[in-house]
Phi, psi and omega in degrees: 000166179269144177215150173267111184261124183272127172248311172212175178301330181258010181220083178243115189251139173275116185231159173273125176232161182290134176293132184298146174252135182260159176236190183305135176084356183256165173226155174250127182248129174277116186285125176255330179210136179216114183279145174272120181271153175302329178290338179293337180251016170281085190302322180301334181268315187284327187294339180296330183254002183290150359285142185207149173266114180269187177110108181232001178256084192242158169209146181185199184241137177294120182262321179219150179232128179282163179302137178093350179277120183246341186276345183226153179224163178302133180100346178297140175268123189220164163236155184223137176276137178277333178249129176226146181274164179280335181070006182233342180287168183296331178291313179296316181295337175270003178085006182257065187299331187292344179254012175294135180300320181294318180301324182280352182246342182281153176193173171253173189228137358271343183155168188284344181268063178201187185273326182221144181232137175269126179258115182298163185303314183293326177290320177299321183296321188221010184223016176244133185228134178286143178270139173301151181302330183279351185266131178284164177296322178298315176300317180299328180291347178275357184299323181286307179297321178291325177300321176298321180288323175303314178298317180303309184286331175295315180295329180277358180057045180290144179177187182306139179089352180261123174276147186230128173249121179255118180258107185104103186257046168282200186296319180292323177296317179296319178297321176297320179297314182295318180290320178302319178295317180296329181276356179086014177291159175170154353289161180248126183241138180237145172229154172190162177273349187251129182296323180301317181286327175296321177295320178297322179296319178296318178295330182282346177128003177294133179283329181223135176239124186239130176295130185295340180281351178276178172279093188298321180299313180295319178297321180295312179296323181290319186271327186250329179096354178201173178278179188266137177290324179231126176245124182254115180271099176257021175216149186247004178295149180304322180298323178292317179296318178301317178298320180301313181293327180287333191254000181275136181288156174302133184079008184272181184232134172253125177260119175271102185255336181248125185278151165275170174293153190308323184264001180278147179229169176215130182287136182238134176277097184293331179297315180296322177299317181292313184297319186259007177055046179276131179255132175247124178238148176246144181221138184213137173075173182230092177302158186310317183296324179287327175295317178298319178297320178298316178299320179296319180296320179290315183297324182280348183083005179295325175233112177274144185233329184297335179289349177272348183279115179263339181217129172242113190239147173289165180303325181298341181253026181301321179300318177300319179298317179294321179296317179296320182290323180287331178235085199279018176297131177066023175214151174240276182253132176248127180243130175267132178243092188298338183270357181273000000 
């Protein structure tokens, strides 16, 4: 079968790889849609494992079913999580699934940017979800990224009466804006350095869009009258982090959604955090319950996602997709459709 094999952001090759063979308890999924995640172009992270077939935001059709699988049949339309928790360790039992050792080690093979993917038994057991008949494959591929955002906003206790500032209006920022609106938060403020993305943020439901090069705190106070109860960091630059600390309200929450490189640091004024009761939370991955919630939000129309897709590309154009994602001017979400 054909696969897009990642070497670097500028070197993604279409190669012939062996079609996966499944065993008992596993399923084979024919990939219909696979979204390119911002993490797929974090070259400092991905290049360590290259060459590799990436892609974890998938939706497709069950092509084969292994012995013992009863919940799925050939022809089922599904999405599948690449990371699943054990549900038995102390972290899982405490509800903190994202730090489960199993969640951090599980995956499917070889990756979503190919024609067929093997879903291991443990993933089939707790990480494969049927798509409603009304849901497109492209919509289904958003279950993982939206699930990550569901977890983020759940941990921040987002809801009516909470103002939200989203710093960085890429795809994760736009999803936070859409979910914040669906949850009744407001006002919702967006920032970015790019005009195209600021316009996208406004279309997604942001009440105020502020150019990141401006004095965001002053603009926020001028337009809204107060600082933000929840600040979502969807960018990891020092300037973005600095803005977050300046713009969070007393008693507010900063969500660290975009990682820095492992050895990078940022100085924090611990006195101000203590004095103003500022909470910093980190969020990673989409545990099964949050993925299910994401699917419900998409199916109900509470969060629309297909309007964020700016490019739908065949597998043969995977390199173009990676280039667009790495240099996001005039693009938001790029989806690879291997069967086209």
